[in-house]
FIMI-637958 format. One record per residue (C-alpha): x, y, z; residue number from 1; chain; residue in one letter. Coordinates in pm, 1 decimal, padded with zeros to 6 digits. Layout:
N
REC        u        v        w   i ch aa
REC        X        Y        Z NUM  A  A
...
***
This chain:
122
REC        u        v        w   i ch aa
REC  01088.7  00994.2 -00536.5   1  A  M
REC  00951.6  01215.6 -00264.6   2  A  G
REC  00566.3  01294.3 -00200.5   3  A  K
REC  00334.0  01387.9 -00513.2   4  A  P
REC  00231.9  01797.5 -00433.9   5  A  T
REC -00096.2  01874.7 -00398.6   6  A  A
REC -00351.7  01741.3 -00686.0   7  A  V
REC -00487.4  02142.7 -00740.9   8  A  Q
REC -00691.0  02060.9 -01083.7   9  A  N
REC -00868.4  01712.7 -01017.8  10  A  V
REC -01109.6  01724.0 -00938.3  11  A  E
REC -01299.2  01372.8 -00712.4  12  A  F
REC -01641.1  01220.4 -00685.1  13  A  L
REC -01809.1  01355.5 -00336.1  14  A  P
REC -01745.1  01019.8 -00212.3  15  A  H
REC -01458.6  00950.3 -00314.0  16  A  L
REC -01318.7  01263.9 -00125.2  17  A  S
REC -01303.4  01406.3  00295.8  18  A  A
REC -01242.7  01772.6  00164.5  19  A  N
REC -01583.6  01968.0  00119.3  20  A  P
REC -01519.6  02128.8 -00253.2  21  A  S
REC -01378.1  01797.7 -00336.0  22  A  C
REC -01010.3  01907.7 -00467.8  23  A  K
REC -00703.2  02049.5 -00306.3  24  A  G
REC -00625.9  01622.7 -00276.3  25  A  E
REC -00240.4  01565.4 -00113.3  26  A  S
REC -00217.9  01279.6 -00334.7  27  A  F
REC -00419.8  01016.6 -00468.7  28  A  F
REC -00412.9  00666.2 -00572.3  29  A  L
REC -00396.7  00482.9 -00882.8  30  A  K
REC -00500.3  00071.6 -00876.4  31  A  I
REC -00675.7 -00041.2 -01194.9  32  A  G
REC -00951.1 -00279.1 -01122.5  33  A  G
REC -00822.8 -00577.5 -01311.5  34  A  S
REC -00579.7 -00541.2 -00981.5  35  A  V
REC -00862.4 -00550.6 -00670.3  36  A  L
REC -01063.9 -00817.4 -00892.5  37  A  I
REC -00765.2 -01068.8 -00995.9  38  A  S
REC -00819.2 -01376.3 -00809.8  39  A  E
REC -00504.2 -01277.8 -00556.6  40  A  Q
REC -00577.6 -01001.7 -00477.7  41  A  F
REC -00962.3 -01046.7 -00349.7  42  A  T
REC -00823.9 -01415.5 -00154.1  43  A  A
REC -00619.0 -01187.9  00086.8  44  A  L
REC -00778.2 -01091.7  00444.8  45  A  S
REC -00923.7 -00751.4  00488.3  46  A  A
REC -00622.9 -00613.7  00695.9  47  A  G
REC -00391.5 -00749.7  00371.6  48  A  A
REC -00584.9 -00520.2  00090.1  49  A  K
REC -00562.7 -00221.2  00340.6  50  A  D
REC -00172.0 -00263.3  00406.9  51  A  L
REC -00136.9 -00277.2  00057.3  52  A  F
REC -00360.5  00038.9  00003.2  53  A  I
REC -00157.0  00202.7  00217.4  54  A  A
REC  00188.1  00072.1  00122.4  55  A  M
REC  00055.2  00184.9 -00250.3  56  A  S
REC  00026.8  00505.1 -00065.2  57  A  A
REC  00332.8  00548.6  00076.4  58  A  E
REC  00596.6  00404.3 -00164.7  59  A  S
REC  00650.9  00674.9 -00477.8  60  A  G
REC  00829.4  00462.6 -00783.1  61  A  K
REC  00732.1  00033.3 -00919.2  62  A  P
REC  00956.0 -00095.3 -00710.1  63  A  F
REC  01135.6  00125.2 -00514.8  64  A  Q
REC  01264.6  00002.4 -00166.3  65  A  R
REC  01104.0  00188.7  00124.5  66  A  F
REC  00992.9  00282.3  00502.2  67  A  I
REC  00664.9  00136.7  00605.7  68  A  F
REC  00713.4  00326.1  00973.6  69  A  S
REC  00500.2  00278.1  01253.3  70  A  E
REC  00381.2  00653.0  01189.6  71  A  K
REC  00303.5  00592.2  00849.5  72  A  S
REC  00074.7  00268.0  01001.3  73  A  A
REC -00087.7  00487.4  01258.9  74  A  N
REC -00175.8  00833.2  00955.3  75  A  R
REC -00322.9  00480.3  00787.7  76  A  Y
REC -00527.0  00343.9  01077.9  77  A  G
REC -00355.1  00021.0  01139.2  78  A  I
REC -00180.0 -00121.1  01392.9  79  A  S
REC  00187.0 -00140.2  01430.2  80  A  Y
REC  00156.7 -00578.7  01469.6  81  A  S
REC -00087.0 -00549.1  01191.8  82  A  T
REC  00200.8 -00454.9  00933.7  83  A  V
REC  00405.3 -00776.4  01024.9  84  A  H
REC  00135.4 -00990.8  01086.5  85  A  R
REC -00004.8 -00890.8  00732.6  86  A  R
REC  00271.2 -00802.5  00585.6  87  A  G
REC  00307.9 -01167.4  00664.8  88  A  K
REC  00088.6 -01273.5  00423.8  89  A  E
REC  00056.9 -00980.9  00147.8  90  A  L
REC  00460.0 -01106.0  00162.6  91  A  E
REC  00361.6 -01476.0  00057.8  92  A  A
REC  00101.5 -01408.2 -00245.0  93  A  A
REC  00372.9 -01243.6 -00365.0  94  A  G
REC  00223.2 -00859.7 -00300.7  95  A  F
REC  00504.7 -00758.2 -00119.6  96  A  L
REC  00946.5 -00794.2 -00055.2  97  A  K
REC  01066.9 -00719.1  00271.9  98  A  V
REC  01430.7 -00646.7  00365.0  99  A  D
REC  01414.4 -00670.3  00747.4 100  A  R
REC  01639.1 -00527.9  00942.7 101  A  A
REC  01724.9 -00827.4  01178.4 102  A  G
REC  01700.4 -00785.8  01521.5 103  A  V
REC  01904.6 -00431.0  01585.4 104  A  T
REC  01626.5 -00137.5  01581.3 105  A  R
REC  01682.2 -00056.8  01187.6 106  A  E
REC  01341.9  00008.1  01005.8 107  A  Y
REC  01251.9 -00322.6  00730.9 108  A  N
REC  01286.2 -00219.4  00356.7 109  A  F
REC  00960.3 -00279.8  00178.5 110  A  Y
REC  00927.8 -00353.0 -00207.0 111  A  S
REC  00547.5 -00391.4 -00381.5 112  A  L
REC  00663.3 -00645.1 -00638.1 113  A  I
REC  00393.7 -00829.7 -00883.1 114  A  T
REC  00525.1 -01189.7 -00851.9 115  A  D
REC  00167.2 -01286.7 -00746.8 116  A  W
REC  00065.7 -01233.1 -01174.4 117  A  K
REC  00270.4 -01542.1 -01214.6 118  A  R
REC  00100.7 -01760.2 -01036.7 119  A  R
REC -00142.7 -02015.5 -01084.8 120  A  E
REC -00460.5 -01868.4 -00958.3 121  A  K
REC -00655.0 -02140.7 -00739.2 122  A  R
***
């Protein structure tokens, strides 16, 4: 699944769109409030939360492997060193699976996962 087509007929609240008309967004995210207020999510660092949201925008279908390149990270104002550091945090917390390319110059593959739901709450 590629990038979604423009969301032409949806009007966004003014504080949720950078477009003056609040229409014509190229994509939008649908993240349940239950995720955002869960103990597992709120325990993440701010950088890990930013990365999760950016990766959610890039991921396509649930559980689908995707590439999150340096160019992708820069689009969201995230440094590539943060991707590695906060990616490890998301992985340890059960939000992310990383298939590492190894020492070659190939990209890592990422999958957003739901293991965090089965983790014991602290």
